[in-house]
Biotite code that builds the C-alpha atoms (Angstrom):
import biotite.structure as struc

atoms = struc.array([
    struc.Atom([0.000, 0.000, 0.000], chain_id="A", res_id=1, res_name="MET", atom_name="CA", element="C"),
    struc.Atom([1.326, 3.450, -0.902], chain_id="A", res_id=2, res_name="GLN", atom_name="CA", element="C"),
    struc.Atom([1.645, 6.019, 1.865], chain_id="A", res_id=3, res_name="THR", atom_name="CA", element="C"),
    struc.Atom([0.770, 9.666, 1.355], chain_id="A", res_id=4, res_name="VAL", atom_name="CA", element="C"),
    struc.Atom([2.006, 12.408, 3.670], chain_id="A", res_id=5, res_name="LEU", atom_name="CA", element="C"),
    struc.Atom([-0.499, 15.241, 4.123], chain_id="A", res_id=6, res_name="VAL", atom_name="CA", element="C"),
    struc.Atom([0.755, 18.534, 5.579], chain_id="A", res_id=7, res_name="ILE", atom_name="CA", element="C"),
    struc.Atom([-1.912, 21.111, 6.421], chain_id="A", res_id=8, res_name="ASP", atom_name="CA", element="C"),
    struc.Atom([-2.441, 23.395, 9.406], chain_id="A", res_id=9, res_name="ASP", atom_name="CA", element="C"),
    struc.Atom([-6.237, 23.321, 8.888], chain_id="A", res_id=10, res_name="ASP", atom_name="CA", element="C"),
    struc.Atom([-7.663, 20.366, 10.839], chain_id="A", res_id=11, res_name="VAL", atom_name="CA", element="C"),
    struc.Atom([-10.807, 20.232, 8.672], chain_id="A", res_id=12, res_name="PHE", atom_name="CA", element="C"),
    struc.Atom([-8.851, 20.055, 5.404], chain_id="A", res_id=13, res_name="VAL", atom_name="CA", element="C"),
    struc.Atom([-6.456, 17.513, 6.933], chain_id="A", res_id=14, res_name="LEU", atom_name="CA", element="C"),
    struc.Atom([-9.380, 15.297, 7.927], chain_id="A", res_id=15, res_name="SER", atom_name="CA", element="C"),
    struc.Atom([-11.185, 15.663, 4.592], chain_id="A", res_id=16, res_name="MET", atom_name="CA", element="C"),
    struc.Atom([-8.082, 14.863, 2.515], chain_id="A", res_id=17, res_name="VAL", atom_name="CA", element="C"),
    struc.Atom([-7.289, 11.910, 4.778], chain_id="A", res_id=18, res_name="THR", atom_name="CA", element="C"),
    struc.Atom([-10.800, 10.514, 4.251], chain_id="A", res_id=19, res_name="ASP", atom_name="CA", element="C"),
    struc.Atom([-10.513, 10.921, 0.468], chain_id="A", res_id=20, res_name="ILE", atom_name="CA", element="C"),
    struc.Atom([-7.159, 9.136, 0.398], chain_id="A", res_id=21, res_name="LEU", atom_name="CA", element="C"),
    struc.Atom([-8.292, 6.319, 2.689], chain_id="A", res_id=22, res_name="HIS", atom_name="CA", element="C"),
    struc.Atom([-11.361, 5.720, 0.514], chain_id="A", res_id=23, res_name="SER", atom_name="CA", element="C"),
    struc.Atom([-9.060, 5.441, -2.519], chain_id="A", res_id=24, res_name="ALA", atom_name="CA", element="C"),
    struc.Atom([-6.924, 2.812, -0.769], chain_id="A", res_id=25, res_name="GLY", atom_name="CA", element="C"),
    struc.Atom([-3.934, 4.853, 0.380], chain_id="A", res_id=26, res_name="TYR", atom_name="CA", element="C"),
    struc.Atom([-2.290, 4.810, 3.789], chain_id="A", res_id=27, res_name="ALA", atom_name="CA", element="C"),
    struc.Atom([-2.011, 8.320, 5.210], chain_id="A", res_id=28, res_name="VAL", atom_name="CA", element="C"),
    struc.Atom([0.396, 10.075, 7.539], chain_id="A", res_id=29, res_name="VAL", atom_name="CA", element="C"),
    struc.Atom([-0.995, 13.476, 8.510], chain_id="A", res_id=30, res_name="LYS", atom_name="CA", element="C"),
    struc.Atom([0.779, 16.352, 10.214], chain_id="A", res_id=31, res_name="VAL", atom_name="CA", element="C"),
    struc.Atom([-0.199, 19.935, 10.974], chain_id="A", res_id=32, res_name="GLN", atom_name="CA", element="C"),
    struc.Atom([3.228, 21.512, 10.514], chain_id="A", res_id=33, res_name="SER", atom_name="CA", element="C"),
    struc.Atom([6.272, 21.224, 8.268], chain_id="A", res_id=34, res_name="PRO", atom_name="CA", element="C"),
    struc.Atom([8.446, 20.674, 11.362], chain_id="A", res_id=35, res_name="ASP", atom_name="CA", element="C"),
    struc.Atom([6.483, 17.499, 12.154], chain_id="A", res_id=36, res_name="ASP", atom_name="CA", element="C"),
    struc.Atom([6.873, 16.358, 8.546], chain_id="A", res_id=37, res_name="ALA", atom_name="CA", element="C"),
    struc.Atom([10.651, 16.830, 8.611], chain_id="A", res_id=38, res_name="PHE", atom_name="CA", element="C"),
    struc.Atom([10.886, 14.534, 11.661], chain_id="A", res_id=39, res_name="LYS", atom_name="CA", element="C"),
    struc.Atom([9.384, 11.594, 9.740], chain_id="A", res_id=40, res_name="LEU", atom_name="CA", element="C"),
    struc.Atom([11.169, 8.803, 7.899], chain_id="A", res_id=41, res_name="ASP", atom_name="CA", element="C"),
    struc.Atom([10.482, 10.216, 4.445], chain_id="A", res_id=42, res_name="LEU", atom_name="CA", element="C"),
    struc.Atom([11.824, 7.086, 2.748], chain_id="A", res_id=43, res_name="ALA", atom_name="CA", element="C"),
    struc.Atom([8.485, 5.458, 3.625], chain_id="A", res_id=44, res_name="GLN", atom_name="CA", element="C"),
    struc.Atom([6.456, 8.193, 1.884], chain_id="A", res_id=45, res_name="ILE", atom_name="CA", element="C"),
    struc.Atom([5.128, 7.602, -1.641], chain_id="A", res_id=46, res_name="SER", atom_name="CA", element="C"),
    struc.Atom([3.768, 11.136, -2.215], chain_id="A", res_id=47, res_name="ALA", atom_name="CA", element="C"),
    struc.Atom([3.272, 14.437, -0.394], chain_id="A", res_id=48, res_name="ILE", atom_name="CA", element="C"),
    struc.Atom([0.223, 16.701, -0.361], chain_id="A", res_id=49, res_name="LEU", atom_name="CA", element="C"),
    struc.Atom([1.047, 20.066, 1.181], chain_id="A", res_id=50, res_name="CYS", atom_name="CA", element="C"),
    struc.Atom([-0.920, 23.213, 1.922], chain_id="A", res_id=51, res_name="ASP", atom_name="CA", element="C"),
    struc.Atom([0.665, 26.354, 0.493], chain_id="A", res_id=52, res_name="TYR", atom_name="CA", element="C"),
    struc.Atom([-0.340, 28.894, 3.168], chain_id="A", res_id=53, res_name="ASN", atom_name="CA", element="C"),
    struc.Atom([0.896, 27.831, 6.597], chain_id="A", res_id=54, res_name="MET", atom_name="CA", element="C"),
    struc.Atom([2.115, 29.927, 9.536], chain_id="A", res_id=55, res_name="PRO", atom_name="CA", element="C"),
    struc.Atom([5.646, 28.532, 9.933], chain_id="A", res_id=56, res_name="GLN", atom_name="CA", element="C"),
    struc.Atom([6.682, 28.265, 6.296], chain_id="A", res_id=57, res_name="MET", atom_name="CA", element="C"),
    struc.Atom([4.853, 28.184, 2.994], chain_id="A", res_id=58, res_name="ASN", atom_name="CA", element="C"),
    struc.Atom([4.481, 25.134, 0.791], chain_id="A", res_id=59, res_name="GLY", atom_name="CA", element="C"),
    struc.Atom([7.156, 26.304, -1.652], chain_id="A", res_id=60, res_name="ALA", atom_name="CA", element="C"),
    struc.Atom([9.673, 26.398, 1.196], chain_id="A", res_id=61, res_name="ASP", atom_name="CA", element="C"),
    struc.Atom([8.547, 22.928, 2.287], chain_id="A", res_id=62, res_name="VAL", atom_name="CA", element="C"),
    struc.Atom([9.048, 21.553, -1.234], chain_id="A", res_id=63, res_name="LEU", atom_name="CA", element="C"),
    struc.Atom([12.524, 23.091, -1.544], chain_id="A", res_id=64, res_name="ILE", atom_name="CA", element="C"),
    struc.Atom([13.537, 21.717, 1.868], chain_id="A", res_id=65, res_name="ALA", atom_name="CA", element="C"),
    struc.Atom([12.165, 18.261, 0.997], chain_id="A", res_id=66, res_name="MET", atom_name="CA", element="C"),
    struc.Atom([14.125, 18.146, -2.249], chain_id="A", res_id=67, res_name="ARG", atom_name="CA", element="C"),
    struc.Atom([17.355, 19.869, -1.272], chain_id="A", res_id=68, res_name="GLU", atom_name="CA", element="C"),
    struc.Atom([17.797, 19.225, 2.456], chain_id="A", res_id=69, res_name="LEU", atom_name="CA", element="C"),
    struc.Atom([15.923, 15.972, 3.006], chain_id="A", res_id=70, res_name="LYS", atom_name="CA", element="C"),
    struc.Atom([16.714, 14.503, -0.443], chain_id="A", res_id=71, res_name="GLU", atom_name="CA", element="C"),
    struc.Atom([13.073, 13.395, -0.696], chain_id="A", res_id=72, res_name="CYS", atom_name="CA", element="C"),
    struc.Atom([11.938, 13.079, -4.294], chain_id="A", res_id=73, res_name="ASN", atom_name="CA", element="C"),
    struc.Atom([8.421, 11.830, -3.580], chain_id="A", res_id=74, res_name="ALA", atom_name="CA", element="C"),
    struc.Atom([5.763, 13.287, -5.887], chain_id="A", res_id=75, res_name="PRO", atom_name="CA", element="C"),
    struc.Atom([4.501, 16.576, -4.453], chain_id="A", res_id=76, res_name="PHE", atom_name="CA", element="C"),
    struc.Atom([1.111, 18.271, -4.824], chain_id="A", res_id=77, res_name="ILE", atom_name="CA", element="C"),
    struc.Atom([0.347, 21.738, -3.484], chain_id="A", res_id=78, res_name="PHE", atom_name="CA", element="C"),
    struc.Atom([-3.124, 22.219, -1.998], chain_id="A", res_id=79, res_name="LEU", atom_name="CA", element="C"),
    struc.Atom([-3.813, 25.913, -2.384], chain_id="A", res_id=80, res_name="THR", atom_name="CA", element="C"),
    struc.Atom([-6.420, 28.584, -2.187], chain_id="A", res_id=81, res_name="GLY", atom_name="CA", element="C"),
    struc.Atom([-3.629, 31.086, -2.904], chain_id="A", res_id=82, res_name="HIS", atom_name="CA", element="C"),
    struc.Atom([-4.735, 33.624, -5.525], chain_id="A", res_id=83, res_name="GLU", atom_name="CA", element="C"),
    struc.Atom([-1.321, 34.794, -6.714], chain_id="A", res_id=84, res_name="GLN", atom_name="CA", element="C"),
    struc.Atom([0.389, 31.731, -8.132], chain_id="A", res_id=85, res_name="LEU", atom_name="CA", element="C"),
    struc.Atom([3.382, 33.334, -9.874], chain_id="A", res_id=86, res_name="ASP", atom_name="CA", element="C"),
    struc.Atom([5.822, 32.611, -7.040], chain_id="A", res_id=87, res_name="ASP", atom_name="CA", element="C"),
    struc.Atom([4.415, 29.134, -6.576], chain_id="A", res_id=88, res_name="LEU", atom_name="CA", element="C"),
    struc.Atom([4.430, 28.193, -10.269], chain_id="A", res_id=89, res_name="LEU", atom_name="CA", element="C"),
    struc.Atom([8.163, 28.677, -10.721], chain_id="A", res_id=90, res_name="SER", atom_name="CA", element="C"),
    struc.Atom([8.936, 26.402, -7.752], chain_id="A", res_id=91, res_name="VAL", atom_name="CA", element="C"),
    struc.Atom([6.361, 23.824, -8.899], chain_id="A", res_id=92, res_name="ALA", atom_name="CA", element="C"),
    struc.Atom([7.828, 23.712, -12.391], chain_id="A", res_id=93, res_name="ILE", atom_name="CA", element="C"),
    struc.Atom([11.422, 23.534, -11.127], chain_id="A", res_id=94, res_name="ARG", atom_name="CA", element="C"),
    struc.Atom([10.691, 20.556, -8.862], chain_id="A", res_id=95, res_name="TYR", atom_name="CA", element="C"),
    struc.Atom([7.963, 18.811, -10.882], chain_id="A", res_id=96, res_name="GLY", atom_name="CA", element="C"),
    struc.Atom([5.143, 19.507, -8.432], chain_id="A", res_id=97, res_name="ALA", atom_name="CA", element="C"),
    struc.Atom([1.448, 19.831, -9.226], chain_id="A", res_id=98, res_name="GLU", atom_name="CA", element="C"),
    struc.Atom([-1.088, 22.388, -8.002], chain_id="A", res_id=99, res_name="LEU", atom_name="CA", element="C"),
    struc.Atom([-4.548, 21.498, -6.765], chain_id="A", res_id=100, res_name="LEU", atom_name="CA", element="C"),
    struc.Atom([-6.780, 24.495, -6.027], chain_id="A", res_id=101, res_name="PRO", atom_name="CA", element="C"),
    struc.Atom([-9.083, 24.581, -3.022], chain_id="A", res_id=102, res_name="LYS", atom_name="CA", element="C"),
    struc.Atom([-11.850, 23.702, -2.572], chain_id="A", res_id=103, res_name="PRO", atom_name="CA", element="C"),
    struc.Atom([-10.584, 20.198, -3.157], chain_id="A", res_id=104, res_name="ILE", atom_name="CA", element="C"),
    struc.Atom([-12.552, 17.909, -5.458], chain_id="A", res_id=105, res_name="HIS", atom_name="CA", element="C"),
    struc.Atom([-11.933, 14.247, -4.554], chain_id="A", res_id=106, res_name="PRO", atom_name="CA", element="C"),
    struc.Atom([-11.807, 12.983, -8.155], chain_id="A", res_id=107, res_name="VAL", atom_name="CA", element="C"),
    struc.Atom([-9.288, 15.641, -9.156], chain_id="A", res_id=108, res_name="GLU", atom_name="CA", element="C"),
    struc.Atom([-7.149, 14.937, -6.082], chain_id="A", res_id=109, res_name="LEU", atom_name="CA", element="C"),
    struc.Atom([-6.952, 11.222, -6.850], chain_id="A", res_id=110, res_name="ILE", atom_name="CA", element="C"),
    struc.Atom([-6.372, 11.874, -10.576], chain_id="A", res_id=111, res_name="ARG", atom_name="CA", element="C"),
    struc.Atom([-3.401, 14.132, -9.843], chain_id="A", res_id=112, res_name="LEU", atom_name="CA", element="C"),
    struc.Atom([-2.018, 11.743, -7.250], chain_id="A", res_id=113, res_name="LEU", atom_name="CA", element="C"),
    struc.Atom([-2.222, 8.756, -9.605], chain_id="A", res_id=114, res_name="VAL", atom_name="CA", element="C"),
    struc.Atom([-0.572, 10.818, -12.344], chain_id="A", res_id=115, res_name="LYS", atom_name="CA", element="C"),
    struc.Atom([2.270, 11.921, -10.062], chain_id="A", res_id=116, res_name="GLN", atom_name="CA", element="C"),
    struc.Atom([2.849, 8.398, -8.738], chain_id="A", res_id=117, res_name="LEU", atom_name="CA", element="C"),
    struc.Atom([2.873, 6.938, -12.272], chain_id="A", res_id=118, res_name="ALA", atom_name="CA", element="C"),
    struc.Atom([5.364, 9.568, -13.440], chain_id="A", res_id=119, res_name="THR", atom_name="CA", element="C"),
    struc.Atom([7.636, 8.834, -10.472], chain_id="A", res_id=120, res_name="ALA", atom_name="CA", element="C"),
    struc.Atom([7.496, 5.088, -11.166], chain_id="A", res_id=121, res_name="ALA", atom_name="CA", element="C"),
    struc.Atom([8.397, 5.485, -14.858], chain_id="A", res_id=122, res_name="ALA", atom_name="CA", element="C"),
])
């Protein structure tokens, strides 16, 4: 079973995304802060879903740290309600991440996740 790490400071979104992933057959590790995510054994993570707007650091910073400091190349999807995407797009393109706008639609979430996992496996 593939394990997805979900990072979001909003408890409601964290719970909703977890339910969607469980119903699609994924194991889920959920955390409310990037610091908690960095403490995990990321080698066990198949993909990462990360909120963009968080108090400690934004999702772009999380992605850069995952790739450059933690050497974690798991597929990465930003969950964002962020209106101005220019700063986010350049980081997403550089590191091969996807963007999923909020509100989250379950079918679109699973479609993007399957696509990212298939690309990583190829």
